[in-house]
C-alpha positions as CSV (number, residue, x, y, z in Angstrom):
1,M,-40.8,96.1,41.0
2,M,-37.5,95.6,42.8
3,F,-36.8,92.5,40.9
4,T,-37.7,93.9,37.4
5,V,-34.1,95.4,36.7
6,P,-32.1,92.2,37.6
7,I,-34.5,90.0,35.7
8,L,-34.3,92.3,32.6
9,L,-30.4,92.1,32.7
10,L,-30.4,88.4,33.1
11,A,-32.8,88.1,30.3
12,L,-30.7,90.1,28.0
13,G,-27.7,87.9,28.9
14,G,-29.6,84.9,27.6
15,Q,-30.5,83.3,30.9
16,A,-33.8,82.5,32.5
17,P,-33.3,82.2,36.2
18,S,-36.0,81.1,38.6
19,T,-36.8,83.6,41.3
20,T,-40.1,82.3,42.7
21,A,-41.5,79.0,43.7
22,A,-43.5,79.1,40.5
23,A,-40.4,79.1,38.6
24,D,-39.2,76.1,40.3
25,D,-42.3,74.3,39.1
26,K,-41.7,75.4,35.6
27,A,-38.0,74.2,35.7
28,L,-39.3,70.7,35.4
29,Q,-41.1,71.6,32.2
30,T,-38.0,73.4,30.6
31,E,-35.5,70.6,31.6
32,Q,-35.7,69.1,28.1
33,A,-34.9,72.5,26.5
34,Q,-32.0,73.4,29.0
35,P,-29.2,71.6,27.0
36,A,-30.0,73.5,23.9
37,T,-30.1,76.8,25.9
38,Q,-26.6,75.9,27.4
39,S,-25.2,75.3,23.9
40,E,-26.6,78.7,22.8
41,Q,-25.0,80.3,25.8
42,T,-21.5,78.8,25.1
43,Q,-21.6,79.2,21.4
44,P,-20.7,82.9,21.5
45,A,-17.8,82.4,23.7
46,A,-16.4,79.6,21.5
47,Q,-16.8,81.9,18.4
48,S,-15.1,84.8,20.2
49,E,-12.0,82.6,21.0
50,Q,-11.6,81.0,17.4
51,P,-11.6,82.8,14.0
52,P,-14.9,82.8,12.2
53,A,-13.7,80.5,9.4
54,Q,-12.6,77.8,11.8
55,S,-15.4,78.0,14.7
56,E,-17.2,74.9,15.6
57,P,-20.3,74.5,17.8
58,A,-19.3,74.1,21.4
59,Q,-19.9,70.6,22.9
60,P,-21.2,70.1,26.5
61,A,-18.8,68.6,29.1
62,G,-18.4,64.9,28.6
63,G,-17.5,65.1,25.0
64,S,-20.8,64.3,23.4
65,S,-22.7,66.4,21.0
66,A,-25.6,68.6,22.1
67,N,-29.1,66.9,22.3
68,P,-31.7,67.9,19.6
69,P,-34.8,69.7,20.9
70,D,-36.9,66.6,20.8
71,G,-34.9,65.0,23.5
72,S,-33.2,62.3,21.5
73,T,-29.4,61.6,21.9
74,D,-26.7,60.6,19.5
75,S,-25.0,57.5,20.7
76,D,-22.1,57.8,18.2
77,A,-19.6,60.4,19.4
78,T,-17.4,60.1,16.2
79,P,-17.7,63.3,14.2
80,D,-19.1,63.0,10.7
81,P,-16.9,64.6,8.1
82,A,-19.9,65.4,5.9
83,Q,-21.7,67.3,8.7
84,N,-18.5,69.0,9.9
85,P,-16.3,69.8,6.9
86,V,-14.3,72.4,8.8
87,S,-12.7,69.9,11.2
88,T,-11.3,67.7,8.3
89,A,-10.5,70.4,5.9
90,G,-7.6,71.7,7.9
91,Q,-6.0,68.2,8.3
92,T,-3.3,67.4,5.9
93,P,-2.8,63.6,5.3
94,V,0.8,62.4,6.1
95,P,2.2,60.6,3.1
96,T,3.4,57.2,4.0
97,Q,7.2,56.6,3.2
98,K,7.9,53.6,0.9
99,P,10.4,51.3,2.7
100,P,13.6,50.9,0.8
101,S,13.8,48.0,-1.4
102,K,16.4,45.2,-1.1
103,H,18.1,46.7,-4.2
104,D,18.3,50.2,-2.7
105,Q,20.0,48.7,0.4
106,N,22.6,46.8,-1.7
107,E,23.5,49.6,-4.1
108,P,26.3,51.9,-3.5
109,P,25.4,55.3,-1.8
110,T,25.2,58.0,-4.3
111,P,27.8,60.7,-3.5
112,E,26.6,64.3,-3.0
113,H,28.9,65.6,-5.8
114,T,29.6,63.9,-9.2
115,G,31.4,66.7,-11.0
116,I,34.7,66.7,-12.5
117,R,36.5,67.5,-9.3
118,A,34.8,64.7,-7.6
119,L,35.7,62.4,-10.5
120,F,39.4,62.8,-10.1
121,G,39.4,63.5,-6.4
122,N,37.7,60.2,-5.7
123,L,40.1,58.4,-8.2
124,L,43.0,59.4,-6.0
125,E,41.2,58.1,-2.9
126,D,40.5,54.8,-4.8
127,F,44.2,54.3,-5.5
128,K,44.9,54.6,-1.7
129,L,42.3,51.8,-1.2
130,L,43.8,49.6,-3.8
131,P,46.0,47.7,-1.3
132,S,43.6,45.5,0.5
133,M,43.2,41.9,1.6
134,Q,40.3,41.4,-0.9
135,N,42.3,42.6,-3.9
136,L,45.1,40.5,-2.7
137,Y,42.9,37.4,-2.8
138,I,41.6,38.3,-6.2
139,A,45.1,38.8,-7.6
140,A,46.3,35.5,-6.0
141,G,43.3,33.6,-7.4
142,G,43.8,35.2,-10.9
143,G,47.4,34.4,-10.8
144,A,46.9,30.8,-9.7
145,A,44.3,30.4,-12.6
146,A,46.7,31.9,-15.1
147,L,49.4,29.6,-14.0
148,A,47.0,26.6,-14.2
149,V,46.0,27.2,-17.7
150,H,49.5,28.3,-18.8
151,P,50.4,24.7,-20.1
152,A,47.3,24.9,-22.5
153,D,48.3,28.3,-24.0
154,E,49.7,26.9,-27.3
155,S,47.0,24.2,-27.7
156,V,44.3,26.6,-27.4
157,N,45.6,29.2,-29.7
158,T,46.4,26.5,-32.3
159,Y,42.8,25.4,-32.1
160,M,41.5,28.9,-32.6
161,I,43.7,29.6,-35.5
162,N,42.8,26.2,-37.3
163,H,39.1,27.2,-37.0
164,Y,39.7,30.9,-37.8
165,T,37.2,30.8,-40.7
166,Q,34.4,29.4,-38.7
167,F,34.8,31.7,-35.8
168,N,35.8,34.8,-37.7
169,A,32.3,36.3,-38.3
170,F,31.3,35.6,-34.6
171,F,34.5,37.2,-33.0
172,A,34.9,40.1,-35.5
173,A,33.3,42.7,-33.1
174,G,35.4,41.7,-30.1
175,K,38.4,43.8,-30.7
176,Y,36.2,46.9,-31.1
177,I,34.0,46.3,-28.0
178,G,36.9,45.8,-25.7
179,N,39.0,48.6,-27.1
180,T,40.0,51.4,-24.7
181,P,38.5,54.3,-26.8
182,E,35.1,52.6,-27.2
183,Q,34.9,51.7,-23.5
184,I,35.9,55.2,-22.4
185,A,33.3,56.7,-24.8
186,G,30.6,54.6,-23.3
187,A,31.5,55.6,-19.8
188,I,31.6,59.4,-20.7
189,A,28.2,59.1,-22.4
190,T,26.7,57.5,-19.3
191,Y,28.3,60.1,-17.1
192,A,27.1,63.0,-19.4
193,W,23.4,61.7,-19.5
194,G,23.3,61.8,-15.7
195,R,24.8,65.2,-15.4
196,I,22.7,66.8,-18.2
197,F,19.3,65.3,-17.1
198,D,20.0,65.6,-13.4
199,E,20.1,61.9,-12.5
200,P,22.7,61.5,-9.8
201,K,22.6,57.7,-9.9
202,V,23.3,57.6,-13.6
203,S,26.1,60.1,-13.4
204,H,27.6,58.1,-10.4
205,L,27.5,55.0,-12.6
206,G,29.3,56.8,-15.4
207,M,31.8,58.2,-12.9
208,D,32.6,54.8,-11.4
209,L,32.9,53.3,-15.0
210,L,35.4,56.0,-15.9
211,Q,37.3,55.5,-12.7
212,G,37.4,51.7,-13.1
213,Q,38.7,51.9,-16.7
214,I,41.4,54.5,-15.7
215,M,42.5,52.2,-12.9
216,A,42.5,49.2,-15.1
217,E,44.8,51.0,-17.6
218,A,47.1,52.2,-14.8
219,L,47.4,48.5,-13.6
220,F,47.8,46.4,-16.6
221,N,50.2,48.7,-18.6
222,P,53.0,48.6,-16.1
223,I,52.5,44.7,-15.7
224,K,52.9,44.5,-19.6
225,L,56.2,46.4,-19.5
226,A,57.4,44.4,-16.5
227,T,56.6,40.9,-17.8
228,H,57.7,41.6,-21.4
229,R,56.0,38.5,-22.8
230,L,55.8,38.0,-26.4
231,R,52.4,37.9,-28.2
232,P,51.4,34.7,-30.0
233,N,51.6,36.7,-33.5
234,G,55.1,38.0,-32.5
235,S,54.1,41.7,-33.0
236,D,55.5,42.9,-29.7
237,H,56.3,42.0,-26.1
238,L,53.1,43.4,-24.4
239,S,51.0,40.2,-24.3
240,F,50.6,39.7,-20.4
241,P,48.0,40.6,-19.3
242,S,45.3,41.3,-21.9
243,G,44.2,45.0,-21.8
244,H,40.9,44.2,-23.6
245,S,40.0,41.6,-21.0
246,S,41.1,43.9,-18.1
247,I,39.0,46.9,-19.2
248,T,35.8,44.9,-20.2
249,F,35.9,43.0,-16.8
250,A,36.3,46.3,-15.0
251,T,33.2,47.6,-16.7
252,A,31.3,44.4,-15.9
253,T,32.3,44.5,-12.2
254,V,31.2,48.1,-11.8
255,L,27.8,47.3,-13.3
256,E,27.5,44.3,-11.0
257,R,28.3,46.5,-7.9
258,H,25.8,49.1,-9.0
259,L,23.0,46.9,-10.5
260,G,23.5,43.4,-9.0
261,W,24.4,40.1,-10.5
262,R,21.3,39.5,-12.6
263,K,21.4,42.8,-14.3
264,A,25.2,42.6,-14.9
265,F,25.2,38.9,-16.1
266,L,25.1,40.2,-19.8
267,A,28.1,42.5,-19.1
268,Y,30.1,39.5,-17.8
269,A,29.0,37.5,-20.8
270,I,30.2,40.3,-23.2
271,A,33.5,40.6,-21.2
272,T,34.1,36.7,-21.6
273,Y,33.3,37.1,-25.4
274,V,35.8,40.0,-25.8
275,A,38.5,38.0,-23.8
276,T,37.8,34.9,-26.1
277,S,38.1,37.0,-29.3
278,R,41.6,37.9,-28.3
279,L,42.6,34.2,-28.6
280,H,40.8,34.1,-32.0
281,D,42.8,37.1,-33.2
282,N,45.9,35.4,-31.9
283,D,46.8,38.6,-30.0
284,H,46.9,36.8,-26.6
285,W,47.5,33.6,-24.8
286,L,44.8,32.0,-22.7
287,S,46.7,32.9,-19.5
288,D,46.9,36.5,-20.6
289,V,43.1,36.9,-20.7
290,V,42.7,35.0,-17.4
291,F,44.8,37.2,-15.4
292,G,43.5,40.3,-17.3
293,A,40.0,39.3,-16.0
294,A,41.4,39.4,-12.5
295,V,42.9,42.9,-13.0
296,G,39.7,44.2,-14.3
297,T,37.8,42.7,-11.4
298,I,40.2,44.4,-8.9
299,S,39.7,47.7,-10.6
300,G,35.9,47.6,-10.6
301,R,35.6,46.5,-7.1
302,T,38.1,49.2,-5.8
303,V,36.3,52.2,-7.3
304,V,32.8,51.2,-6.1
305,H,32.2,51.6,-2.5
306,H,29.3,50.0,-0.5
307,A,28.4,50.9,2.9
308,A,29.5,47.5,4.0
309,D,33.0,48.3,2.8
310,Y,33.7,50.9,5.5
311,W,35.1,49.7,8.8
312,A,36.4,51.6,11.8
313,I,38.9,50.0,14.2
314,A,39.3,51.8,17.6
315,P,40.9,50.6,20.9
316,V,38.5,50.6,23.8
317,K,39.6,50.6,27.5
318,V,37.9,47.8,29.4
319,P,38.4,46.6,33.1
320,G,41.8,44.8,33.3
321,G,43.1,45.8,29.7
322,V,42.3,47.1,26.2
323,A,40.0,45.7,23.6
324,V,39.8,46.5,19.9
325,M,36.4,47.4,18.6
326,V,35.6,46.9,14.9
327,T,32.5,48.6,13.5
328,R,30.9,49.3,10.1
329,T,30.7,53.1,9.4
330,A,28.8,54.9,6.7
331,P,30.9,56.5,3.9
332,H,31.4,60.3,3.9
333,N,30.7,61.7,0.5
């Protein structure tokens, strides 16, 4: 009777200890059922530590699942989602990020703000960036090209006038496409579309178009007054350079900087068409439209900034002297 109370307490705790030699003989018979008994013993403890909705059956040490009562073992330790939906339900799949395309890497970074303040604030910064070696090369190339075609000015205009009837229908729209109000209206429409429909890339494109056209106007008008060249039709002395050519090539260059050469090819074709129509209308010489194209290219390239356009120059102290470090930096918008 002295063993009755301990045995009763242990039985209520879910154990079956062996107290006699006979129990040792029975241990061999209950060996197959012992893993299942151990899993039943550890299951209440696991349920007490975890919320009921997320509790899982405890596994024996070693990481394998409990053996079934018939003594067979599961050789595959990988959990089956169909048998254990709780373990997979709480896992949120991580979306894979699409790597940036080549076009995304080449396009100009979209500024954080594209409002009216940013429009005119960035334009002031663009004028500060106007003096550059790249723009100097473009201006020198445009001037050299205008000088090279200058001897053919009269012959080209004479040919266009003699064939005025044949070309009139084809070049009739040129003076309207390249006119300043029409170009500004197109840029404003692009800018407004991006702002209204919350498309920053579109509003950024419209903002750069406006800035490029404003800069082109600010460049070619003083040159017109300074050169005081007579137009072929004798109407005034504002022939050099062509404003139509400047503003349309500024538009084409901005589109090229945003969209790439392939998508901007049509814009350059239209700019060339507009420039040629000025010869047909006898409003400009060939050298006028050639240098006007250079002015527009300078304007378009100055207002559109790529990450590759930003450089930082800093002196660095090295053993025995000082070195100059030149690095590319990201723009601060």
